[in-house]
C-alpha positions as CSV (number, residue, x, y, z in Angstrom):
1,M,-28.7,-12.0,-19.9
2,T,-25.1,-13.2,-19.7
3,R,-24.4,-16.9,-19.1
4,V,-21.3,-18.7,-18.2
5,G,-19.7,-22.1,-18.8
6,R,-20.1,-25.3,-16.7
7,S,-17.9,-26.0,-13.6
8,L,-17.0,-24.4,-10.3
9,L,-13.3,-24.2,-9.9
10,V,-11.2,-23.8,-6.8
11,L,-7.4,-23.1,-6.6
12,C,-5.5,-25.0,-4.0
13,S,-7.3,-28.3,-4.2
14,L,-10.9,-27.0,-3.9
15,V,-13.9,-27.3,-6.2
16,V,-17.6,-26.4,-5.5
17,A,-20.7,-27.0,-7.7
18,C,-24.4,-26.8,-7.5
19,G,-27.4,-28.9,-6.8
20,D,-31.2,-28.8,-6.6
21,A,-33.2,-25.6,-6.6
22,S,-36.1,-24.0,-4.7
23,V,-38.0,-21.0,-5.9
24,G,-39.3,-18.1,-3.8
25,D,-38.2,-15.0,-2.0
26,P,-34.4,-15.0,-1.3
27,P,-33.4,-16.2,2.1
28,A,-31.6,-14.0,4.5
29,P,-27.9,-14.9,4.1
30,S,-25.3,-14.7,6.9
31,T,-24.4,-11.1,7.0
32,P,-20.9,-10.4,5.7
33,D,-19.1,-8.8,8.7
34,G,-15.5,-8.4,7.6
35,A,-12.8,-9.6,9.9
36,T,-14.0,-11.8,12.8
37,A,-12.0,-12.7,15.9
38,P,-10.8,-16.3,15.9
39,T,-12.2,-18.7,18.4
40,P,-9.4,-20.0,20.7
41,D,-8.6,-23.7,20.6
42,A,-11.4,-24.4,18.1
43,A,-10.8,-27.1,15.5
44,L,-11.7,-27.3,11.8
45,E,-14.6,-29.5,10.9
46,P,-15.5,-31.0,7.5
47,C,-18.8,-30.2,5.8
48,D,-21.9,-32.0,7.2
49,P,-23.8,-33.5,4.2
50,A,-27.2,-32.7,5.9
51,G,-26.7,-29.0,5.5
52,F,-26.3,-28.9,1.7
53,D,-28.2,-29.4,-1.6
54,E,-25.0,-31.1,-2.7
55,L,-21.7,-32.0,-1.2
56,L,-18.9,-32.7,-3.6
57,D,-15.6,-34.6,-3.8
58,L,-12.5,-32.5,-4.5
59,G,-11.3,-34.7,-7.3
60,E,-14.4,-34.9,-9.5
61,L,-14.5,-31.3,-10.7
62,G,-10.9,-30.6,-11.8
63,A,-8.8,-29.5,-8.8
64,I,-5.4,-28.4,-9.8
65,A,-3.3,-31.5,-9.5
66,S,0.1,-29.7,-9.1
67,M,-1.1,-28.0,-5.9
68,G,-1.4,-31.1,-3.8
69,S,-2.8,-30.7,-0.3
70,P,-2.0,-27.3,1.1
71,T,-0.2,-26.9,4.4
72,A,-1.1,-24.4,7.1
73,P,-1.3,-21.5,6.9
74,A,-3.0,-22.3,3.6
75,T,-4.6,-19.9,1.2
76,V,-7.6,-21.3,-0.7
77,H,-9.0,-19.6,-3.8
78,V,-12.5,-20.3,-5.1
79,H,-14.6,-19.1,-8.0
80,A,-18.0,-19.9,-9.4
81,L,-17.9,-18.9,-13.1
82,T,-17.5,-22.0,-15.1
83,E,-19.5,-25.1,-16.2
84,A,-21.6,-25.9,-13.1
85,L,-23.5,-22.6,-13.2
86,A,-24.3,-22.3,-16.9
87,D,-28.0,-21.5,-16.1
88,V,-27.2,-18.5,-13.9
89,D,-27.1,-14.8,-14.7
90,P,-24.0,-13.8,-12.8
91,L,-24.8,-10.1,-12.7
92,T,-28.2,-10.6,-10.9
93,A,-27.3,-13.6,-8.8
94,R,-25.7,-13.4,-5.4
95,Y,-22.6,-15.5,-4.6
96,Q,-21.9,-15.7,-0.9
97,W,-19.0,-17.7,0.3
98,T,-18.7,-18.9,3.9
99,F,-15.4,-20.4,5.2
100,V,-16.2,-22.4,8.3
101,D,-12.9,-21.8,10.1
102,P,-12.9,-20.8,13.8
103,D,-9.3,-19.4,13.4
104,G,-9.9,-17.4,10.3
105,A,-10.7,-13.8,9.5
106,Y,-13.3,-12.7,6.9
107,P,-15.4,-15.9,7.2
108,S,-18.0,-14.5,4.8
109,L,-17.4,-12.9,1.4
110,V,-19.6,-11.9,-1.6
111,G,-18.3,-12.1,-5.2
112,F,-17.6,-14.1,-8.3
113,N,-14.4,-15.4,-6.6
114,A,-13.1,-15.4,-3.0
115,A,-10.1,-16.5,-1.0
116,H,-9.4,-17.5,2.6
117,V,-6.4,-18.3,4.8
118,F,-6.9,-21.5,6.9
119,A,-4.4,-20.9,9.7
120,S,-4.6,-24.4,11.3
121,P,-4.4,-27.9,9.9
122,G,-7.5,-30.0,9.6
123,A,-10.5,-30.5,7.4
124,G,-12.3,-27.2,6.7
125,C,-15.6,-26.6,5.1
126,V,-16.3,-24.0,2.3
127,V,-19.9,-23.1,1.6
128,L,-21.4,-21.4,-1.4
129,E,-24.9,-19.9,-1.1
130,L,-26.2,-19.0,-4.5
131,V,-29.4,-17.0,-4.8
132,E,-30.8,-16.1,-8.3
133,A,-32.9,-13.1,-9.3
134,D,-36.1,-15.1,-9.1
135,G,-35.4,-16.2,-5.5
136,R,-34.2,-19.7,-6.4
137,A,-31.6,-20.6,-3.7
138,R,-29.0,-23.4,-3.6
139,R,-26.4,-24.3,-1.0
140,F,-23.2,-26.3,-1.8
141,G,-20.3,-27.4,0.3
142,V,-16.8,-28.9,-0.2
143,T,-14.3,-30.0,2.4
144,V,-10.7,-28.9,2.0
145,E,-7.9,-30.8,3.8
146,V,-5.2,-28.5,5.3
147,G,-2.0,-30.4,6.2
148,A,0.4,-29.7,9.1
149,P,3.3,-27.5,8.1
150,A,6.6,-29.3,7.5
151,R,8.9,-26.5,6.3
152,T,12.6,-26.2,7.0
153,A,13.2,-22.9,8.8
154,V,16.0,-20.3,8.6
155,Y,16.0,-18.0,11.6
156,V,17.3,-14.4,11.2
157,S,18.0,-12.0,14.1
158,A,19.8,-8.7,14.6
159,D,22.3,-10.3,16.9
160,G,22.7,-13.4,14.7
161,D,25.9,-14.7,13.0
162,D,26.1,-15.4,9.3
163,G,28.6,-18.1,10.2
164,D,25.8,-20.1,11.9
165,D,23.3,-22.4,10.1
166,G,20.1,-20.6,11.0
167,V,18.3,-23.8,11.9
168,T,17.3,-22.7,15.4
169,E,16.6,-19.4,17.1
170,A,19.9,-19.9,19.0
171,T,21.8,-20.3,15.7
172,A,20.1,-17.5,13.8
173,V,21.9,-15.8,10.9
174,R,22.3,-12.0,10.7
175,T,21.5,-10.8,7.1
176,L,18.8,-11.3,4.6
177,A,21.3,-12.2,2.0
178,R,22.6,-15.1,4.1
179,A,19.0,-16.2,4.8
180,A,18.2,-16.2,1.1
181,A,21.3,-18.3,0.4
182,L,20.3,-20.9,3.0
183,M,16.6,-21.1,2.1
184,A,15.7,-24.5,0.6
185,P,14.0,-24.4,-2.8
186,D,10.8,-26.1,-1.6
187,H,8.9,-26.5,1.7
188,A,11.0,-23.8,3.5
189,E,10.5,-20.6,5.4
190,V,12.6,-17.6,6.5
191,L,11.6,-16.2,9.9
192,L,12.7,-12.7,11.0
193,R,12.7,-11.9,14.7
194,R,10.1,-9.4,15.7
195,G,11.3,-6.1,16.9
196,D,14.6,-6.3,14.9
197,T,15.7,-4.3,11.9
198,F,17.2,-5.8,8.8
199,D,18.9,-3.7,6.1
200,V,18.7,-4.5,2.4
201,E,21.9,-4.3,0.5
202,P,22.0,-1.7,-2.3
203,G,21.7,-2.8,-5.9
204,G,19.3,-4.3,-8.4
205,G,17.6,-7.7,-8.5
206,S,15.7,-9.3,-5.6
207,V,16.4,-10.1,-2.0
208,F,14.5,-13.4,-2.5
209,T,13.9,-15.0,-5.9
210,L,11.4,-17.8,-5.4
211,G,10.4,-20.5,-7.9
212,G,9.6,-23.5,-5.6
213,Q,6.6,-24.8,-3.7
214,D,5.3,-24.1,-0.2
215,L,7.6,-21.1,0.7
216,R,7.0,-18.6,3.5
217,I,8.8,-15.4,4.7
218,A,7.4,-14.3,8.0
219,S,8.3,-13.6,11.7
220,Y,9.0,-15.2,15.0
221,G,9.2,-14.0,18.6
222,D,7.0,-12.2,21.0
223,A,8.0,-8.5,20.5
224,P,5.0,-6.3,19.6
225,A,6.7,-4.7,16.6
226,R,6.9,-6.5,13.3
227,P,10.5,-7.1,12.0
228,L,11.5,-4.1,9.9
229,V,13.0,-4.5,6.5
230,R,14.8,-1.3,5.8
231,Y,15.9,-0.2,2.3
232,P,18.8,2.1,1.5
233,D,18.2,5.5,-0.2
234,A,18.9,4.3,-3.7
235,T,17.6,0.9,-4.7
236,T,15.5,-0.9,-7.4
237,R,15.4,-4.1,-5.5
238,Y,12.3,-6.3,-5.0
239,F,11.9,-7.9,-1.7
240,V,10.4,-11.0,-3.3
241,S,10.4,-11.8,-7.0
242,M,8.9,-15.0,-8.3
243,R,9.3,-17.3,-11.2
244,S,6.3,-18.9,-12.9
245,T,7.2,-22.3,-11.3
246,G,6.5,-20.8,-7.8
247,R,3.4,-21.8,-5.9
248,D,2.0,-21.5,-2.4
249,V,4.2,-18.6,-1.5
250,R,3.4,-16.3,1.5
251,V,4.9,-13.0,2.7
252,E,3.3,-12.0,6.0
253,G,3.8,-10.1,9.2
254,L,6.6,-7.8,8.1
255,A,7.2,-4.0,8.0
256,F,9.0,-2.1,5.3
257,D,10.7,1.3,5.3
258,Q,13.1,3.5,3.3
259,P,14.1,6.3,5.7
260,V,15.8,8.5,2.9
261,R,13.8,8.5,-0.3
262,G,14.8,9.7,-3.7
263,G,12.7,9.6,-6.9
264,R,10.3,6.8,-7.5
265,D,12.8,4.9,-9.6
266,T,15.0,4.4,-6.6
267,Q,12.2,3.1,-4.4
268,P,11.4,-0.5,-3.7
269,V,8.7,-2.7,-5.2
270,L,8.0,-5.2,-2.4
271,V,6.5,-8.3,-4.1
272,R,6.5,-9.3,-7.7
273,P,4.2,-12.4,-7.9
274,A,4.0,-15.1,-10.5
275,G,3.1,-18.8,-10.6
276,E,0.2,-20.0,-8.4
277,N,-1.3,-18.9,-5.1
278,V,0.7,-16.0,-3.7
279,T,-0.3,-14.4,-0.4
280,V,0.9,-11.0,1.0
281,R,-0.8,-10.2,4.3
282,D,-0.5,-8.4,7.6
283,C,2.4,-6.2,6.5
284,E,3.1,-2.6,7.5
285,I,4.2,-0.2,4.8
286,H,6.2,2.9,5.9
287,A,7.7,3.5,2.4
288,A,7.4,1.8,-0.9
289,K,7.1,2.6,-4.6
290,T,4.6,-0.3,-5.1
291,V,3.6,-3.0,-2.7
292,V,2.5,-5.7,-5.1
293,N,3.3,-5.5,-8.8
294,A,1.7,-8.2,-10.9
295,E,2.5,-6.5,-14.2
296,Y,3.9,-9.6,-15.6
297,G,1.1,-11.7,-14.2
298,A,-0.9,-11.9,-17.4
299,P,-0.7,-15.2,-19.4
300,G,2.0,-15.0,-22.0
301,A,3.7,-12.0,-20.4
302,G,7.4,-12.0,-20.2
303,G,9.9,-10.4,-17.9
304,P,13.5,-10.5,-16.6
305,L,12.8,-14.0,-15.2
306,G,10.8,-15.3,-18.1
307,E,7.2,-16.4,-18.2
308,R,5.3,-14.9,-15.2
309,A,1.6,-16.1,-15.5
310,L,-0.1,-15.5,-12.2
311,R,-3.1,-17.5,-10.9
312,G,-4.2,-16.9,-7.3
313,L,-3.2,-13.7,-5.4
314,L,-4.4,-12.7,-2.0
315,V,-3.4,-9.3,-0.6
316,Q,-4.9,-9.0,2.9
317,D,-4.8,-6.8,6.0
318,N,-1.8,-4.7,4.9
319,V,-1.5,-1.2,6.3
320,V,0.1,1.8,4.5
321,T,1.0,4.0,7.5
322,S,0.8,7.5,6.1
323,T,-0.5,9.6,3.2
324,S,3.1,9.9,1.9
325,A,4.3,6.3,2.4
326,L,3.1,4.9,-1.0
327,T,4.4,6.5,-4.1
328,M,2.7,4.4,-6.8
329,Y,0.4,1.4,-6.5
330,M,-0.8,-0.7,-3.6
331,V,-1.5,-3.4,-6.2
332,W,-1.0,-3.5,-9.9
333,L,-3.5,-6.1,-11.1
334,D,-2.9,-8.8,-13.7
335,G,-3.3,-12.5,-13.9
336,S,-6.4,-14.4,-12.6
337,D,-8.1,-15.1,-9.3
338,L,-7.1,-12.0,-7.4
339,V,-8.5,-11.0,-3.9
340,L,-7.7,-7.7,-2.2
341,L,-9.1,-7.9,1.3
342,G,-9.1,-5.6,4.4
343,N,-6.2,-3.4,3.3
344,Q,-5.8,0.2,4.6
345,V,-4.4,2.6,2.2
346,P,-4.9,6.4,2.9
347,N,-3.3,7.7,-0.3
348,S,-0.9,7.2,-3.2
349,V,1.3,10.2,-4.0
350,E,1.5,9.7,-7.8
351,E,-0.8,6.9,-8.9
352,H,-4.0,4.9,-8.3
353,I,-4.5,2.5,-5.4
354,F,-5.8,-0.6,-7.2
355,R,-5.1,-0.5,-11.0
356,G,-3.9,-2.9,-13.6
357,G,-4.1,-4.4,-17.1
358,T,-6.7,-7.0,-17.7
359,P,-7.1,-9.1,-14.6
360,H,-9.5,-12.1,-14.8
361,R,-11.7,-12.7,-11.7
362,L,-11.0,-10.1,-9.1
363,L,-12.6,-9.4,-5.7
364,T,-11.9,-6.3,-3.6
365,A,-13.7,-6.3,-0.2
366,F,-13.6,-4.6,3.2
367,N,-10.7,-2.3,2.1
368,R,-10.4,1.2,3.5
369,V,-8.7,3.3,0.9
370,G,-8.4,6.9,-0.3
371,N,-6.5,9.0,-2.8
372,L,-6.1,12.6,-1.9
373,D,-5.5,15.9,-3.7
374,R,-2.4,17.1,-1.9
375,R,-0.8,19.2,-4.6
376,F,-1.1,22.4,-2.6
377,V,-0.3,23.3,1.0
378,D,-1.2,26.3,3.1
379,A,1.2,28.3,5.3
380,A,1.0,25.7,8.0
381,G,1.9,22.9,5.6
382,A,-1.6,21.4,5.7
383,A,-3.3,20.1,2.5
384,C,-5.1,22.9,0.7
385,P,-7.9,21.5,-1.4
386,C,-9.0,23.2,-4.5
387,P,-12.2,21.7,-5.9
388,G,-12.5,22.6,-9.6
389,C,-9.0,24.0,-10.0
390,S,-7.0,23.0,-13.1
391,R,-4.1,20.6,-12.5
392,T,-1.6,23.6,-12.4
393,E,-3.8,26.3,-10.9
394,V,-2.6,27.3,-7.4
395,P,-5.4,28.2,-5.0
396,P,-5.2,31.6,-3.2
397,G,-3.1,31.4,0.0
398,C,-1.5,28.1,-1.0
399,T,1.7,27.0,-2.5
400,C,2.7,24.1,-4.7
401,Q,4.5,21.2,-2.9
402,L,7.1,20.8,-5.7
403,P,9.3,23.6,-6.9
404,G,9.1,22.3,-10.4
405,G,5.3,22.6,-10.6
406,C,2.2,20.8,-9.4
407,D,1.1,19.0,-12.6
408,N,0.6,15.3,-12.0
409,F,1.8,15.4,-8.4
410,D,-0.4,13.9,-5.7
411,T,-3.7,14.5,-7.4
412,A,-6.8,12.6,-6.4
413,K,-6.4,9.7,-8.9
414,G,-8.5,6.6,-8.8
415,V,-8.9,4.2,-5.9
416,H,-10.5,1.3,-7.9
417,V,-9.5,1.5,-11.6
418,L,-10.8,-1.8,-12.8
419,R,-10.2,-2.8,-16.4
420,G,-10.5,-6.6,-16.5
421,L,-13.0,-9.4,-16.7
422,W,-15.3,-10.6,-13.9
423,Q,-14.5,-7.9,-11.2
424,Y,-16.5,-7.5,-8.0
425,A,-16.0,-4.7,-5.5
426,F,-17.8,-5.3,-2.2
427,S,-18.1,-3.3,1.0
428,D,-15.0,-1.3,0.5
429,E,-14.9,2.2,2.0
430,V,-13.4,5.0,-0.1
431,V,-12.6,7.7,2.3
432,D,-11.6,10.2,-0.4
433,G,-11.1,10.2,-4.2
434,P,-12.7,8.7,-7.3
435,S,-13.4,5.0,-8.0
436,G,-14.7,3.1,-11.0
437,A,-14.4,0.8,-13.9
438,D,-12.5,2.6,-16.6
439,P,-11.2,1.3,-20.0
440,L,-7.6,1.6,-21.1
441,C,-8.3,3.5,-24.3
442,I,-5.4,3.7,-26.7
443,N,-6.5,4.7,-30.2
444,D,-9.9,3.3,-29.4
445,D,-8.4,-0.1,-28.8
446,P,-10.9,-2.0,-26.6
447,T,-8.0,-3.8,-24.8
448,G,-8.7,-3.4,-21.1
449,F,-12.4,-2.6,-21.6
450,P,-14.1,-3.6,-18.4
451,D,-16.5,-6.6,-18.8
452,H,-18.7,-8.0,-16.1
453,T,-18.1,-5.7,-13.2
454,V,-20.1,-5.2,-10.0
455,F,-19.8,-2.4,-7.5
456,D,-21.8,-3.6,-4.5
457,S,-22.4,-2.0,-1.1
458,L,-19.5,0.4,-1.2
459,T,-19.2,3.6,0.8
460,V,-17.7,6.3,-1.3
461,H,-16.7,9.8,-0.3
462,G,-16.0,11.1,-3.8
463,R,-17.4,9.9,-7.1
464,L,-18.0,6.6,-8.8
465,S,-17.6,6.3,-12.6
466,V,-18.4,3.2,-14.7
467,F,-17.7,2.6,-18.4
468,G,-17.8,-0.9,-19.8
469,D,-19.9,-3.8,-20.8
470,H,-22.2,-5.7,-18.4
471,V,-21.7,-3.4,-15.4
472,V,-23.9,-3.4,-12.2
473,V,-23.7,-0.7,-9.6
474,R,-26.0,-1.5,-6.6
475,N,-26.4,-0.7,-2.9
476,N,-23.7,1.9,-2.8
477,V,-23.7,5.0,-0.7
478,V,-21.9,7.9,-2.5
479,D,-21.4,11.3,-0.8
480,C,-20.1,13.5,-3.6
481,T,-20.2,16.8,-1.8
482,G,-17.6,19.0,-3.6
483,Q,-17.5,16.8,-6.6
484,P,-19.1,17.4,-10.1
485,T,-21.2,14.2,-9.8
486,C,-21.9,11.2,-7.5
487,L,-22.4,8.5,-10.0
488,K,-21.8,8.5,-13.7
489,I,-21.7,6.4,-16.8
490,A,-18.6,7.8,-18.5
491,T,-14.8,7.4,-18.6
492,E,-12.9,9.1,-15.8
493,G,-12.0,12.4,-17.5
494,D,-14.1,11.4,-20.5
495,Y,-11.0,10.5,-22.5
496,A,-11.2,11.5,-26.2
497,S,-9.5,8.2,-27.1
498,C,-12.5,6.3,-25.8
499,A,-14.9,8.2,-28.1
500,A,-15.6,5.2,-30.4
501,L,-16.3,2.8,-27.5
502,R,-19.9,2.2,-26.5
503,P,-20.9,0.6,-23.1
504,V,-23.5,-2.0,-23.3
505,D,-25.7,-3.4,-20.4
506,V,-25.2,-1.0,-17.5
507,Q,-27.4,-1.2,-14.5
508,L,-27.4,1.5,-11.7
509,L,-29.7,0.1,-9.0
510,H,-30.7,1.1,-5.5
511,N,-27.8,3.5,-4.8
512,T,-28.1,6.4,-2.3
513,L,-26.5,9.5,-3.7
514,V,-25.8,12.3,-1.2
515,R,-24.6,15.8,-1.7
516,T,-24.8,18.8,0.7
517,D,-23.9,21.5,-1.9
518,D,-25.3,22.6,-5.3
519,R,-22.1,22.2,-7.1
520,G,-23.0,19.4,-9.4
521,A,-25.3,16.5,-10.4
522,S,-26.2,13.4,-8.5
523,L,-26.2,11.3,-11.6
524,S,-24.7,11.7,-15.0
525,L,-25.5,9.4,-18.0
526,D,-23.6,8.8,-21.2
527,G,-25.5,8.9,-24.5
528,R,-23.2,6.3,-26.0
529,A,-24.4,3.6,-23.6
530,A,-26.9,0.9,-24.7
531,D,-29.3,-1.2,-22.6
532,V,-29.2,1.0,-19.5
533,V,-31.3,0.5,-16.4
534,V,-31.4,3.3,-13.8
535,A,-33.8,2.2,-11.1
536,G,-34.4,2.5,-7.4
537,N,-31.8,5.1,-6.7
538,L,-32.3,7.7,-4.0
539,G,-31.0,11.3,-4.5
540,I,-30.3,13.5,-1.5
541,A,-29.5,17.1,-2.2
542,P,-30.2,20.6,-0.9
543,A,-33.9,21.5,-0.8
544,A,-33.5,24.6,-2.9
545,A,-34.3,24.5,-6.6
546,C,-31.5,23.8,-9.0
547,A,-29.1,26.8,-9.4
548,G,-27.5,27.9,-12.6
549,N,-26.5,24.9,-14.7
550,E,-26.5,22.4,-11.9
551,Q,-28.8,19.5,-12.3
552,L,-29.8,16.5,-10.2
553,L,-29.4,14.4,-13.4
554,R,-27.4,15.1,-16.5
555,G,-27.7,13.1,-19.7
556,P,-29.1,12.8,-23.2
557,A,-32.7,12.4,-24.3
558,L,-33.9,9.0,-23.0
559,H,-33.1,6.2,-25.4
560,A,-35.6,3.6,-26.4
561,D,-33.5,0.8,-24.9
562,W,-33.1,2.6,-21.5
563,T,-35.2,1.9,-18.4
564,V,-35.4,4.8,-15.9
565,A,-37.8,4.0,-13.1
566,D,-38.5,4.3,-9.4
567,N,-35.7,6.8,-8.7
568,A,-36.6,9.3,-5.9
569,W,-35.4,12.9,-6.1
570,P,-35.8,15.9,-3.7
571,A,-39.2,17.5,-3.7
572,A,-37.9,20.7,-5.3
573,A,-37.1,18.7,-8.5
574,A,-40.8,18.4,-9.2
575,A,-41.2,22.0,-10.2
576,S,-37.6,22.9,-11.2
577,A,-35.6,22.3,-14.3
578,C,-33.3,19.9,-12.5
579,F,-33.1,17.2,-15.3
580,D,-30.8,17.8,-18.2
581,Q,-32.4,16.0,-21.1
582,G,-30.0,16.5,-24.0
583,A,-30.2,20.2,-24.8
584,L,-33.2,20.8,-22.6
585,D,-33.4,21.4,-18.8
586,V,-36.8,20.0,-17.7
587,D,-38.7,19.4,-14.5
588,L,-39.8,16.0,-13.2
589,A,-43.1,16.0,-15.0
590,D,-41.5,16.5,-18.4
591,W,-38.7,14.0,-17.5
592,N,-41.4,11.4,-16.8
593,A,-43.3,12.3,-19.9
594,A,-40.2,11.6,-21.9
595,G,-40.1,8.0,-20.7
596,A,-39.0,7.9,-17.1
597,S,-41.2,7.0,-14.1
598,D,-39.5,8.7,-11.2
599,L,-40.9,10.4,-8.2
600,A,-40.2,13.4,-6.0
601,Q,-40.2,13.2,-2.2
602,A,-38.3,14.9,0.6
603,V,-36.2,12.1,2.1
604,T,-33.5,12.1,4.8
605,V,-31.0,9.4,5.7
606,D,-29.3,8.6,9.0
607,A,-25.7,7.7,9.6
608,A,-26.3,4.1,8.3
609,A,-28.0,5.4,5.1
610,A,-31.5,4.2,6.3
611,P,-34.1,6.5,4.7
612,S,-37.0,8.3,6.2
613,P,-39.7,7.9,4.9
614,H,-39.3,4.5,3.1
615,L,-40.3,4.8,-0.5
616,A,-41.3,1.6,-2.4
617,A,-40.1,0.7,-5.8
618,A,-42.6,-1.0,-8.1
619,A,-40.3,-4.0,-8.9
620,R,-37.5,-5.9,-7.2
621,R,-34.2,-5.7,-9.3
622,V,-31.8,-6.3,-6.4
623,L,-31.9,-9.3,-4.1
624,F,-30.4,-7.9,-1.0
625,D,-29.6,-4.5,0.5
626,R,-26.1,-3.3,1.6
627,R,-26.5,-5.0,5.0
628,G,-27.4,-8.4,3.5
629,V,-31.1,-7.9,4.3
630,A,-33.4,-9.6,1.7
631,R,-35.5,-7.2,-0.4
632,G,-39.2,-7.8,-0.8
633,P,-41.3,-7.7,-4.0
634,T,-41.7,-3.9,-3.6
635,P,-38.3,-2.9,-2.2
636,T,-37.3,0.3,-0.5
637,I,-35.7,2.9,-2.9
638,G,-32.1,3.5,-2.0
639,A,-29.2,1.3,-0.7
640,V,-30.9,0.3,2.6
641,E,-34.1,-1.8,2.9
């Protein structure tokens, strides 16, 4: 069992810790419901001591002194992975954060870390509900003070005049360059008028280079359309690039486009974060190379503007408007305390959606993302899928989109490609494409080897692959129709350079794996893995016996340190050679004789993945199902209790 150090740290002047314990069945938590409509005219209220095991003072647990009191809109980052919780197994516990904020979206999140934007000034309450595997539950609260904004504004409008001072709407300036020159180094904001278009001047560098405190680039006015930042056809400019001295920086409520696009090296990267507490939210992306690039966010990393260590990044409610709008990454991940929340990204043309180096503490939640195979088009110009085709094989009746060849162009690359430490993906929807935790294997160098990663309550239309240490995959619904497998322990593509690496402590628990074809397996296991638990999973597949070399489960002979129990497979598996056990294809009876304790039963699921009939597992290994419902001592097999 993995343990952690002793303190519960919060960025932006916030710390939470733990108190007394009670033991028993886990309580029903408040169900995470994603974005919730604000309550008009409601005010923030501090934590009521009567509702907690312990209520803590901000200063006694090491709040970051340099942050001071945040001003509205204020982003608050929290995490629960240091000294105060040394007696907790973080992979089996449930960390549920509740932000008591009537004006805020996403009031409830689950993960090792979390973040929230307090839109209004006042004293807000942050709650941590911690439930451990044995049912012990504790509740902690901390009050965060959000100050009234006192930023100096620079107004920008399409009919403004760069000869004016920009201090009021009536004296707005015209260009982004003039606004950047007038922006104060600290406690300042640039406000672009909604409905207007602002052109970026060609050339390198950044439109805004920020290294101060409490800075914001946003919008003003009542027009329905966001202000549009328009790039020329040849540029390498960032919209915002930060120095490591920057903190409390927000980019929000803007739209970005590049009407004439060249190669990816002439397309814009919108935000390059560094320093502390950077927020990018509510932006609309019509064209970009990368939206947020934290490549230089790792401690010690250098770049054109020097040291760029990043701590605290929130990317929330941004929308990529089409399947061709994003060329590379939605977010390149690095640094620590990262939260990706409620973003909508239908595709990346050339790369993955969320990928990076070795981020430390990451939460992705309530995102709706995909990564399509659009290499080929039919006569009408529509995407022409080719399951199983090689990267350069052109399907009959289709043509390649690029005259130079289709290799490496708009393939279905990863959605989540997580390679860091303490990563939690919760309630994301993957509409198409692969996801997973995948090492960055270069000559068997374990740098970028995923460590302590949880995939919890995802909905995946594609496949989910995990390869790392201390990985838990629970409560997910994976529809892998047309894919070679639903869920597997292996590197994506099984890279030869990862051959010497061995995953340790991998748990695949209470997932529902659905396929409507007989093209591949529901579950694939890697013989290199040690300390593996595969339990409570529900496989839904066609009723016919296994055809050809297709199996419900592929893997080696069961290892002595593996636990395979309480998985339910279609009834046809009981008498068919649907289990690949090393070099042998065996039926369920022989599979169980080799050390498993699975069962066969015809089960169907409805649109919410609720099974019929409900099959009971012999032991509880997961506290809650994907809806937040507490599981009993003999929980239902699959993702839904």
